[in-house]
C-alpha positions as CSV (number, residue, x, y, z in Angstrom):
1,M,-0.3,-0.1,0.2
2,N,3.4,1.8,0.8
3,Y,4.1,1.7,-2.8
4,I,1.4,1.9,-4.4
5,W,-0.1,5.8,-2.9
6,A,3.3,6.7,-3.2
7,A,3.2,5.7,-6.8
8,F,-0.6,8.0,-7.5
9,F,1.7,11.3,-6.4
10,V,4.3,10.2,-8.7
11,I,2.0,9.9,-11.3
12,A,0.2,12.7,-11.0
13,F,3.1,15.0,-10.6
14,I,4.4,13.2,-14.0
15,S,1.1,13.8,-16.3
16,A,1.6,17.6,-14.6
17,A,5.0,18.0,-16.4
18,I,4.0,16.6,-19.6
19,Q,0.8,19.2,-19.6
20,S,3.1,22.4,-18.9
21,F,6.8,22.2,-20.4
22,F,5.4,19.8,-24.2
23,Y,1.2,21.6,-24.5
24,G,1.5,24.8,-22.5
25,N,-1.1,23.9,-20.0
26,Y,0.4,25.1,-17.3
27,H,-3.1,26.4,-15.6
28,I,-2.5,21.9,-14.8
29,W,-0.5,22.5,-11.6
30,S,-3.2,25.0,-10.0
31,D,-6.2,22.2,-10.7
32,L,-3.2,20.0,-8.4
33,S,-3.5,22.5,-6.3
34,K,-7.0,23.0,-6.1
35,A,-6.9,19.3,-6.2
36,I,-5.2,18.5,-2.6
37,F,-7.7,20.8,-0.8
38,Q,-11.2,19.8,-2.4
39,S,-10.4,15.5,-1.5
40,S,-8.7,16.2,1.7
41,E,-11.6,19.3,2.5
42,T,-13.5,15.9,0.8
43,A,-12.7,13.5,2.5
44,F,-13.2,15.8,5.6
45,K,-17.3,16.6,5.6
46,V,-17.6,12.3,4.1
47,S,-16.0,11.0,7.1
48,I,-18.9,13.7,8.9
49,G,-21.4,12.8,7.3
50,L,-20.3,9.2,8.3
51,T,-21.2,10.0,11.6
52,G,-25.0,9.9,11.8
53,I,-25.7,6.7,10.1
54,L,-22.0,5.4,11.8
55,C,-24.1,6.6,15.8
56,F,-27.4,5.1,13.9
57,W,-26.4,1.6,13.1
58,L,-24.2,0.9,15.8
59,G,-26.7,1.6,18.5
60,M,-28.6,-1.0,16.1
61,M,-25.8,-3.7,16.1
62,K,-25.3,-3.3,19.8
63,I,-29.4,-4.1,20.8
64,A,-29.6,-6.9,18.2
65,E,-25.7,-8.5,20.3
66,K,-27.3,-7.7,23.8
67,S,-31.2,-9.2,22.2
68,G,-28.6,-12.3,20.3
69,I,-30.0,-12.2,17.9
70,T,-26.4,-11.8,16.2
71,D,-25.6,-14.8,18.1
72,I,-28.8,-16.5,16.2
73,L,-27.3,-16.0,12.8
74,A,-24.2,-16.9,13.2
75,K,-25.4,-20.0,14.5
76,G,-26.4,-20.0,11.0
77,L,-24.1,-19.7,8.8
78,A,-20.8,-21.4,12.0
79,P,-20.1,-24.1,9.8
80,L,-19.1,-22.0,7.1
81,F,-17.2,-19.9,9.0
82,R,-15.9,-22.2,10.6
83,K,-14.0,-23.0,6.3
84,I,-13.3,-19.4,5.0
85,M,-12.3,-18.6,8.5
86,P,-10.4,-21.0,11.2
87,D,-8.2,-18.9,12.2
88,V,-11.5,-16.6,14.5
89,P,-13.0,-18.2,17.6
90,Q,-16.3,-19.8,17.1
91,E,-18.1,-16.9,19.5
92,S,-17.3,-13.7,17.7
93,P,-19.3,-11.7,17.2
94,A,-17.8,-11.1,14.4
95,F,-20.0,-13.2,12.3
96,G,-22.8,-11.6,13.4
97,A,-21.5,-8.0,12.4
98,I,-20.4,-9.7,9.5
99,V,-24.0,-11.8,8.7
100,M,-25.5,-8.5,8.9
101,N,-23.6,-6.1,6.6
102,M,-24.0,-8.4,4.0
103,A,-27.4,-8.7,3.7
104,A,-27.1,-5.0,3.6
105,N,-24.4,-5.0,0.5
106,I,-27.1,-7.9,-1.0
107,L,-30.3,-5.5,-0.7
108,G,-27.8,-2.3,-1.9
109,L,-28.3,-0.5,1.3
110,D,-25.0,1.1,1.6
111,N,-25.6,3.3,4.5
112,A,-26.0,0.2,6.7
113,A,-23.7,-2.0,5.3
114,T,-20.6,0.5,5.8
115,P,-21.2,0.5,10.2
116,M,-22.2,-3.3,10.2
117,G,-18.8,-4.1,8.4
118,L,-16.2,-2.1,10.7
119,K,-18.6,-3.3,13.5
120,A,-16.7,-6.4,12.0
121,I,-14.1,-5.4,11.3
122,K,-13.7,-3.9,15.5
123,E,-14.5,-7.7,16.5
124,L,-12.2,-9.2,14.1
125,Q,-9.4,-7.3,15.2
126,K,-9.8,-8.6,18.5
127,A,-9.0,-12.1,17.2
128,N,-5.9,-10.2,14.9
129,P,-2.2,-11.9,17.1
130,K,-0.3,-8.7,14.7
131,K,-2.3,-5.4,15.2
132,D,-1.1,-3.2,12.2
133,E,-1.3,-6.2,9.9
134,A,-4.3,-7.5,8.2
135,S,-4.7,-10.9,8.8
136,D,-5.9,-13.8,6.4
137,A,-9.8,-13.3,8.1
138,E,-9.8,-9.5,7.6
139,I,-8.7,-9.8,4.2
140,L,-11.7,-12.0,3.1
141,F,-14.2,-10.3,4.8
142,M,-11.7,-6.8,3.1
143,V,-12.3,-8.3,-0.4
144,I,-15.4,-10.1,-0.4
145,N,-16.9,-6.0,0.6
146,S,-15.0,-4.0,-2.8
147,S,-16.9,-6.7,-4.7
148,S,-20.2,-5.8,-2.7
149,L,-22.1,-8.3,-3.6
150,T,-25.9,-6.8,-4.3
151,L,-28.9,-7.9,-5.5
152,L,-30.8,-5.1,-6.1
153,P,-29.1,-1.8,-6.5
154,I,-31.5,1.1,-5.9
155,T,-29.7,4.0,-6.0
156,I,-29.3,2.2,-10.2
157,F,-32.6,2.3,-11.3
158,M,-32.7,5.8,-9.4
159,Y,-30.1,7.7,-11.8
160,R,-31.3,6.0,-14.6
161,S,-34.6,6.9,-13.5
162,T,-33.9,10.6,-13.0
163,M,-31.8,10.6,-16.6
164,G,-35.2,9.7,-18.4
165,S,-34.7,6.3,-18.5
166,I,-37.6,4.3,-20.4
167,N,-36.7,1.5,-18.5
168,P,-34.3,1.6,-15.4
169,G,-35.0,-1.3,-14.4
170,A,-33.2,-2.9,-17.6
171,V,-30.1,-3.7,-15.6
172,F,-30.9,-5.9,-13.8
173,I,-29.7,-9.2,-14.1
174,P,-26.8,-7.7,-16.1
175,I,-25.9,-5.8,-12.5
176,L,-26.6,-8.8,-11.4
177,I,-24.4,-11.2,-13.2
178,A,-21.6,-8.9,-13.2
179,T,-21.5,-8.5,-8.7
180,F,-21.8,-12.3,-8.7
181,A,-18.6,-12.9,-11.3
182,S,-16.3,-10.2,-9.3
183,T,-16.5,-11.7,-5.3
184,A,-17.0,-15.2,-6.9
185,A,-13.4,-14.1,-7.7
186,G,-12.5,-12.5,-5.1
187,F,-13.5,-15.6,-2.6
188,L,-11.3,-17.5,-5.1
189,I,-9.2,-15.9,-4.7
190,V,-8.2,-15.6,-1.6
191,A,-9.0,-19.5,-1.1
192,S,-5.7,-20.0,-3.2
193,I,-3.7,-17.8,-1.8
194,Q,-4.4,-18.1,2.2
195,K,-5.1,-22.2,1.2
196,L,-8.5,-22.8,2.2
197,N,-9.9,-26.1,2.2
198,I,-13.5,-24.6,0.0
199,F,-14.5,-28.1,-2.6
200,N,-15.9,-29.3,0.1
201,R,-20.1,-30.3,0.9
202,V,-20.2,-27.2,3.8
203,V,-18.7,-24.7,1.7
204,L,-20.1,-25.9,-1.7
205,A,-24.2,-25.8,0.3
206,Y,-23.5,-22.8,0.4
207,A,-22.7,-21.7,-2.6
208,A,-25.6,-24.0,-4.2
209,G,-27.2,-21.1,-2.2
210,L,-26.3,-18.8,-2.6
211,L,-27.1,-19.2,-6.5
212,G,-30.2,-20.7,-5.8
213,V,-31.6,-17.2,-4.7
214,I,-30.1,-15.9,-7.2
215,T,-31.6,-18.3,-9.2
216,G,-34.7,-16.7,-7.8
217,I,-35.1,-13.1,-7.4
218,V,-34.6,-13.4,-11.4
219,W,-37.3,-16.1,-11.9
220,I,-39.2,-14.4,-10.0
221,C,-38.2,-10.3,-11.7
222,E,-39.1,-12.4,-15.4
223,A,-42.3,-13.4,-14.5
224,S,-43.6,-10.3,-12.4
225,S,-45.3,-7.7,-14.5
226,D,-43.7,-4.3,-14.9
227,E,-45.6,-3.3,-12.6
228,I,-44.8,-5.4,-9.1
229,R,-41.5,-5.1,-10.7
230,K,-41.0,-1.6,-10.1
231,I,-41.9,-2.1,-7.1
232,I,-39.7,-4.4,-6.5
233,L,-37.0,-3.2,-7.4
234,A,-37.3,0.3,-5.6
235,D,-39.0,-0.4,-2.6
236,A,-38.1,-4.0,-1.1
237,G,-34.6,-3.1,0.3
238,N,-36.2,-0.4,2.2
239,M,-38.1,-2.6,3.3
240,V,-36.3,-4.5,5.0
241,L,-34.4,-2.2,6.3
242,I,-36.8,-1.0,8.2
243,L,-38.0,-3.9,8.9
244,I,-34.6,-5.1,10.0
245,V,-34.8,-1.9,12.7
246,F,-38.1,-3.1,13.9
247,V,-37.2,-6.9,14.5
248,F,-33.9,-5.6,16.7
249,I,-36.2,-3.0,18.8
250,F,-38.8,-6.1,19.4
251,Q,-36.9,-8.6,20.2
252,G,-34.7,-6.3,22.9
253,L,-37.7,-4.8,24.6
254,R,-38.7,-9.4,24.0
255,K,-35.4,-9.8,26.3
256,K,-36.0,-6.7,28.4
257,I,-32.8,-5.2,28.1
258,N,-32.6,-0.9,28.1
259,I,-32.6,-0.4,24.6
260,Y,-31.8,3.4,24.6
261,D,-28.5,2.1,27.5
262,E,-27.3,0.0,24.4
263,F,-28.0,2.0,21.3
264,I,-26.5,5.5,23.3
265,N,-23.2,2.4,23.9
266,G,-22.7,1.7,20.8
267,A,-23.4,5.5,19.5
268,K,-20.4,6.1,21.4
269,D,-18.5,3.3,19.2
270,G,-19.4,4.5,16.6
271,F,-18.8,8.8,16.4
272,D,-15.2,6.8,17.6
273,I,-14.6,4.7,14.8
274,A,-16.4,8.2,12.1
275,V,-13.5,10.4,14.1
276,S,-10.5,7.2,13.8
277,I,-11.3,6.9,9.9
278,I,-10.6,10.8,8.7
279,P,-6.1,10.6,9.1
280,Y,-7.0,6.8,6.2
281,L,-9.7,9.0,4.0
282,V,-7.6,12.7,3.5
283,A,-4.3,10.0,2.5
284,M,-6.4,8.2,0.0
285,L,-9.4,10.6,-1.6
286,T,-6.4,13.2,-1.1
287,A,-3.2,11.2,-3.9
288,I,-6.6,10.1,-5.7
289,G,-7.8,13.3,-6.3
290,L,-4.2,14.5,-7.7
291,L,-4.1,11.6,-9.8
292,R,-8.0,12.7,-11.9
293,S,-7.2,15.8,-11.9
294,S,-3.6,15.8,-13.5
295,G,-4.9,13.9,-16.7
296,A,-3.7,10.6,-15.9
297,L,-6.6,8.8,-15.8
298,D,-7.8,10.6,-19.5
299,G,-4.5,9.8,-21.2
300,I,-4.5,5.9,-20.1
301,I,-8.2,5.3,-21.5
302,S,-7.3,7.2,-24.4
303,G,-3.9,5.2,-24.3
304,I,-6.5,2.0,-25.0
305,S,-8.6,3.2,-27.0
306,Y,-6.3,3.5,-29.4
307,V,-5.1,0.0,-29.0
308,F,-8.9,-1.8,-29.4
309,S,-8.8,1.0,-32.3
310,L,-6.0,-1.3,-33.8
311,L,-6.9,-5.3,-33.4
312,H,-10.4,-4.0,-34.6
313,V,-12.2,-4.6,-31.3
314,N,-15.8,-3.2,-31.2
315,T,-15.1,0.1,-29.4
316,D,-18.3,0.4,-28.2
317,F,-17.4,0.1,-24.5
318,I,-14.7,2.7,-24.3
319,P,-17.6,5.5,-23.5
320,A,-17.5,3.7,-20.2
321,L,-14.4,3.3,-19.1
322,P,-14.7,6.6,-17.6
323,T,-16.4,5.1,-15.0
324,A,-14.5,1.8,-14.8
325,F,-11.8,3.6,-14.4
326,L,-12.7,5.5,-11.8
327,K,-14.7,2.7,-10.3
328,P,-12.1,1.4,-7.4
329,L,-11.2,4.8,-7.0
330,S,-13.5,7.0,-5.8
331,G,-17.3,6.2,-5.6
332,S,-18.5,10.2,-6.4
333,G,-15.9,9.9,-9.2
334,A,-17.6,6.9,-11.2
335,R,-21.2,7.8,-10.1
336,A,-20.6,11.4,-11.4
337,M,-18.6,9.9,-15.2
338,M,-22.2,7.0,-15.3
339,I,-24.4,9.2,-15.1
340,E,-22.7,12.1,-17.7
341,T,-21.7,9.1,-19.9
342,M,-25.6,9.0,-19.5
343,Q,-26.3,12.9,-20.3
344,N,-23.8,12.2,-22.6
345,Y,-24.9,9.2,-25.3
346,G,-28.5,8.7,-23.3
347,A,-30.0,6.7,-20.5
348,D,-30.5,3.8,-23.3
349,S,-27.6,3.5,-24.8
350,F,-25.4,1.0,-24.8
351,P,-22.2,3.9,-22.8
352,A,-24.7,4.1,-20.4
353,Y,-25.8,0.4,-20.1
354,V,-22.4,-0.6,-20.0
355,S,-21.2,2.2,-17.6
356,T,-24.6,1.6,-15.3
357,V,-23.1,-2.4,-15.3
358,I,-20.4,-1.3,-14.5
359,Q,-21.1,0.5,-11.8
360,G,-23.6,-1.8,-10.3
361,S,-20.5,-4.4,-10.7
362,T,-18.4,-3.7,-8.2
363,E,-17.4,-1.5,-4.3
364,T,-15.5,1.8,-4.1
365,T,-11.7,-1.0,-3.3
366,F,-9.4,2.1,-2.4
367,Y,-12.6,3.5,-0.1
368,V,-12.9,0.0,1.4
369,L,-9.9,-0.9,2.0
370,A,-9.2,3.3,4.1
371,V,-11.7,2.2,5.8
372,Y,-12.5,-0.1,7.4
373,F,-8.4,-1.2,8.0
374,G,-7.9,2.0,8.8
375,S,-10.1,2.2,11.7
376,V,-8.5,-0.4,13.5
377,K,-5.2,0.8,12.1
378,I,-3.9,-2.1,9.9
379,I,-1.0,-0.5,8.1
380,K,0.3,-3.9,5.9
381,T,-2.4,-5.4,4.4
382,R,-0.6,-7.3,2.9
383,H,-3.2,-9.7,-0.6
384,A,-6.0,-7.8,0.3
385,L,-5.0,-4.8,-1.9
386,P,-3.6,-7.3,-5.0
387,C,-6.7,-9.4,-4.6
388,A,-9.3,-7.3,-4.9
389,L,-8.3,-5.1,-7.6
390,F,-8.6,-7.5,-9.1
391,A,-11.8,-9.0,-8.2
392,D,-12.6,-5.1,-9.9
393,F,-11.3,-6.6,-12.3
394,I,-14.0,-9.5,-13.3
395,G,-16.7,-7.5,-12.4
396,I,-15.9,-4.8,-15.5
397,V,-15.4,-7.4,-17.7
398,T,-17.8,-9.2,-17.3
399,A,-19.8,-6.0,-17.3
400,I,-18.5,-5.4,-20.4
401,A,-19.4,-9.6,-21.6
402,V,-22.7,-9.0,-20.8
403,S,-23.2,-5.1,-22.1
404,Y,-22.5,-7.2,-24.9
405,Y,-25.0,-9.9,-24.7
406,F,-28.0,-8.2,-23.0
407,Y,-28.1,-5.0,-25.1
408,K,-26.0,-5.4,-28.8
């Protein structure tokens, strides 16, 4: 991570120097200076923006923990966790938080997923003998999070609708395929490096169950009328979100615990975490901001387009590549590129389809790494980043491939 972070600055400087001395773009230095201040400010605002939702969901997680809900969830997946995270004690509260985090990701509930993920990484850190170095379990969890298996990408449907798409949910199945591919790729490469025995009855049974759920969702959406499908895609995730809150409160009352006091205790943890991640976000977002402002990303995309043109490969997907390159680096940047693609080419154009499927295929890897590992002060990330970027690559390639299959 040390070398990658430094490389962002070096590449940005070289790109700016080339534009300045060879093309006369002396304003580039001003752009880089602005990027430093704006990115630093953005990092602080992101952290402050997370504070409220972190306090709320970690407060709810404390209620779930005290009322026994997380224990029930963890027991349901205990056989799987014993196989893929053998170094973590089976009674660890981390497993319940991991389940809740994954459920929130699957439903496309980003605001709920992050606090639950931070709770999980905090609990995993307790079983980590080397506090400044990521453990195998933490790496696996981070990679699965960065690949972000999402069954209901509600936010993307909302943007497509806002931009005038005739059928906002038309990207549902391609996104489902791409996000499943990225998660599977991330899991398999981590399992390979960590030498996990995943080809056994337990892991295969859970994998088959997940595949069955995905197939069932696709079948329900395909078999439903347009009106019912829109309701499912737009409101199902939010309905489940409110149901989760109600279940937590109800179970807490049933167990006769002081749910208000427990919520406050959990919310205090959320505030502490929000403050602790500020330095890590400033470091990462500033480096990414310089890389974008220097024009280095634009140069890379132009080079790829030139290579594919020489090979006589269909280049209709090229306008969507800015989203692909920014997705691992900046969630807001990738979102902006997706919206810009829809504005320039139309919400239902092929480049817009590719861009939205890419947007739904993975999470913002560098952001996830900075927030999760930063919250527990992990410096040595080991193979976490290469594995996460590999999952991103597979997700993006799959997104482009399925877009050609469905829309060409």
